[in-house]
N, C-alpha and C positions, 0 to 999 in steps of 0.2 A: 613498494606489496599493493594490491587489489585490498580495498575495503569488504568488498562483497562480490561470492559467486554460487552457484549455481554445479550442488556435485552428486555424487549418488552414496553408498553407504558407504563404499569403500573409499571412495574421495572424502569424506567426513570426519571418519575413523584415521587417515593420512592428517589429518589436518590438527584433527584430538591427538594423537602423539608429539607432531610435532611441534603445535602453536598452540593448545591446550591454553594457558595459561591468559592466553590473545583473543579468544572468543566470544564477544561482544555479544551474540544472539546465536539461534538457529533454530528455523519456523521450518517443518516436516509437512511434507506434502502425499500423502500418499494412509495407504492400510498401515493407523501404530499398533494392528497386533502385534505377536512376537514372533516375525519374522521379517520384521521391519524395526525390529531395532530401538523401542519407544522411546528408550532409554536417551538414546542420541539427540534429540532435539527437548530444545526449552520449553516447547510450547507445537503445538503439531495442529496446524488450520482442520482439519475435518474435508481440503477438495483434494481429490484423484486426482490421480497424472492422468492424461492419458494413453501413456503407456503403459498400465494398473504396475509399474514398477517407484518403488518410494526416490525421492530431490529431495535436498537439502540445500535451501537459505540459509548460506555462513556472514555472520559480518563476523571481519576480522576487524583485533586495532591494533595497530604500529607500536604500539606497547601491554603492558599486563596492565590487567584489567580487575576492577573488583564485584564480589560479587555477595547484590544484597537483598533482601524481603521486606518487601513494607506495607501495608494494609496488601495481604494478597498480591501485591504484584511485583514480581519476579527483575531484579533490571540486574545490569553489570554493565559497568563505565571505566572510563578513565579521564585524561585530565579536561577533555574537549565536549565528549556526546555520552552519552546513558542511552543503553538500549534496553526496552523492557517487553514483559508480556505477562497478560489477567485474562484471568481465562473463570466465565461464574455459568453456573445456570441461570436462565429468564422462567425458566416455570413454561404451563403450557397456556394460562391462560389473564389476560391483565399481571399490570405490575411491569413492563417491560418497558413503557419509559422510566419509567419515575427512575425503576430499578439503575439503567444505561447512564442516567441524570448525572445519578450518585457515583456510583462510580469515574463519572469522565471529571467528578470536581475532586474527589477523591485523588485523584490521577491529577491534574493540576494543583494542587495541594500537595502535594510531594513533589514537581517538579521544581515547585518554585523552592522548597523548604530546603533539596540539595543542590538547589544552584545552578540547576540544570532549565532550565523555563522557558526555554524554546523548544516550541513540538514543531520538528520538520520535516517527519514523514513519519503518517499512520496507517493500520492497514487493518482492514474490520473483515471480519469470518462473521457472519451474523446466523442467528438459523432458521430457518422461515422465513425468511427475509417480503415475501408478499401474502404472509397471513393479515387476516384479514384481523384485525388485534383492536376489538370493541371499537368499532366503524370506524377506523383506520388503515393502513397498510400497514407492515409492521417496520416496512424502511421509514418511511413518512416520520410517525412514531420515532424511530432513531434518529432521523433529523431533523429532530422540534428539537430532541434529549443535547444533539451535541450542539446546535444553535445557543438554550439558554446554559449551558456549561461553559461554554464560553463568556460570554457575557457576563454570566451569576462570581466567573473567577477575574472580572479586570480586567478581561484582554479585546482589542480593538480588530475587526474579525478583518476585514481588508491587510490589514500587517499581518495581522499576528496564526489564519488557516494557516498548516500548513499540507503539505500535497496528501493525499490520501486514498483512497480506497474504499470500494463495502463491495460485498456481492456474498450472494447466499451462497447457506451450505446447510449440511441435516440438523439434527436432532434437536439441543436445545439451551449450550453453550454457547456464548458468544466471545469468540478469542479474538482481543488484541494484542497489535502488538508493535510498537512507537518508536521509534528514533527522536532524541530529542538533544540538544544542546548547550552551552554557556551563549553560544551568539547565536542572534536570529539571523535564518535561511533571508532570499529575496522571490521576493515571491514573483512569476512570470503569470501569465494572465495568455490566451488564444482568440487571436481579433476574429477567428473566427464564430465566438463561442460567448457567451453572456454565460459573463461570472457567477460561480452555479449557489454560489448567496446569494445572487438576485434575479432566480430563479423564481418566476410572477407565483399567481397560489395555486395556480394551476397543478403543481409538481409538489402541491402539501402547504402544510401553515408554513414552514419555514422550510427555508432552502439547501441545501447539503453545502456546509463549512468547509470551505478547501478551496485552495490555487488551486492551478492548472497543471500549475510545478512549480518547485524548488529548486534556487541554485546555492551553493553552497560550496564552501571545503573545508574536513579537516583532513586530520591522518598526512597532509600532502600530499591528498588527490582532490583534486575539480569535480560537486561531485553535480550531477543536475539530477533531479525527482521528479519525473513527468503522472503526474493524475492518473487513473482508470480512465480513460481515454473512450470512446465510443463515437456511436455513427448519430453526433446530432449536432446539427450548426443554428446554429443560435439556440436559443433552447429546446429546439421541436426534438425528434424525433424522425430517421432519418430511412426511406429503402427497407420497411417495414416486408420482413419474412423473405428476403432476400442475403443470400452470407456474401458474396459475393463482394455486391455494393454495398454491403454495408465494414468490410473489410478492407474499401478502399477507403470511405469515408474516415475510416477510421483512420487510416497512415496520413491524409492527408490534413486531418486536424495532428498529429504527433508531429508532422511535419511542417508544421504553424506552428507551435508552444517550445517545438526548437528553435528555428528560427526570431522567435519572439526572445526566446530568453538572448540570444545574440547583444543585444546591446546590456544584457548585466554580466555575461559567462563572455565574452570578446570573440572573434572570428574566430578563434584556430579550432579545427577538426576536432570532435572528440572520438578519442583510441577506443572504448571500451562502449556497449553497449546491450545491456542483459535488459530483456523482455520476457514478461510473463504474461504469456495470453489469457483470458479467462473464458472458455464455449460455453455456451447450455448444454447442460447433456440431453443426451439425441444429437445436436449438433454436429455436423460432419463438416469437415469443409478441408480444401488440400490447400498446397501450395503459402498455409503463412509465413514457413521460415524461410520459407525462397522470395517473400518478398518483403520483408523484413531487411534480409540482407541486401536484395534491389536499391532499397532506399537509404538506406542506414548505412555510411559504409565504417573500416574500422572492422571490428572483431563483435561479432552476434551474438549470442548465447540466448534462445530461448526454450522458454519453459511455458508447456503447455497444460493447461490443469481444467475442470471442469467444474461452472459453478454460475447458481441463477444470478443473472445481472441487473440491474438495480430494479429498471426499468420491461416489463412481462415482454415487450420488441423489441425488444434489442437481442442479440442473436450471440453476439463476444461485446469482448471487454478489454483492452490492452493497457498496459500499463509497464514503462523505461526506466533505465537510470541509464546514467549515461559520465562516463568517466574520463578521467586523465591525467596525470604526474600537472602539479602545479608550477614544473620549471618546462615544460610541453613547450619548446616553439609554438 
C-alpha cells in the first residue's frame, strides 16, 4: 500500500470506511464549507483548488495508528512516524514572529518528548505572507522564527533541516502540517542552487530553514520528499513575469534534485510521483500536467492549487513526493 494519495470526497470516504484506523493524516484543499464536508480533514489548508472542487491529501499507515492531542497539536502516530497538524490565529498586527517561534519551539519539545525527534517533512500555509509586519515582510519574520527555534531546540540545521514548503493563504490562521520520525532522513541539496539556509542577507535576516529534499523509508516504502521548488538558480529568481520559462526552470531544478538524490537513494527508478503545483492567484498556465508527466516517468498525480508564492516575482512553485517499494528491483 502506498503511504500517500490525492483523492476527492468520495475517495476519502471510501478510505475512511476501509482504513479509518490507519489514517495518519488528512489535509483538505478547497472550500471547507458544509458542501465540502469539513469534518473529513484533520486540517484545512485554506488553499483553493484550480477546478474549485475539494481535494484531500491522505497519508495512510501500514498499521493501526494512535490519535492524540498535545498543546494544540493534533497527532496520529505509528511505530515509525508521527503526522501532526496545528493551527493558530496570528492576529492582524504585531507578534507574528514571537508567536511562530513559540509554537515551533513547543512542537520540537513535543517531538523530543514523544520519541519522534526528527522532523522529516513540514508544510506551512502562512496568512498574508507578503504583509509588511512592523517593517519586515511576514515571510521573512517567519524565516527568522523558524531558524531561531531550530537553534534553541539544539538542532543542527544542515543535518536536521527537513523538506519543507511555505506558501501564502488568506485569513489570519497559520496552518502547519508535519511528518516526524524516530529515524533521521538523509538531506539532499540541489547543485544548481545555494542551500536555502545559506541565502545571503538580501533575502532576509535568516535564510529559510529547509533542505531541498529528504530521503527516507517507512512503511516498507522508500520516499523522496522534494521541497517547494521554484525558478531560482543560485539564490536569485529567474524569468520574472514569464510563466512558461519559470515552469521550465522549476522542472530543471526538480530534475536536478532527483539526480542529486541518486547517491542517497540509489539508481532505481521511482515508481510514483505526486506533485503539488502552487499557482499565484490570477495566473493561468497550460501544460503543467503534461510537462511533469513527460519529465518524470512513472505514475504521476498532480494537484493544482492557488497560493501566494514566498517571493513576489515568482508565479509558481512545485513540490513532489517520489515513492517506490523497498523491495523494488
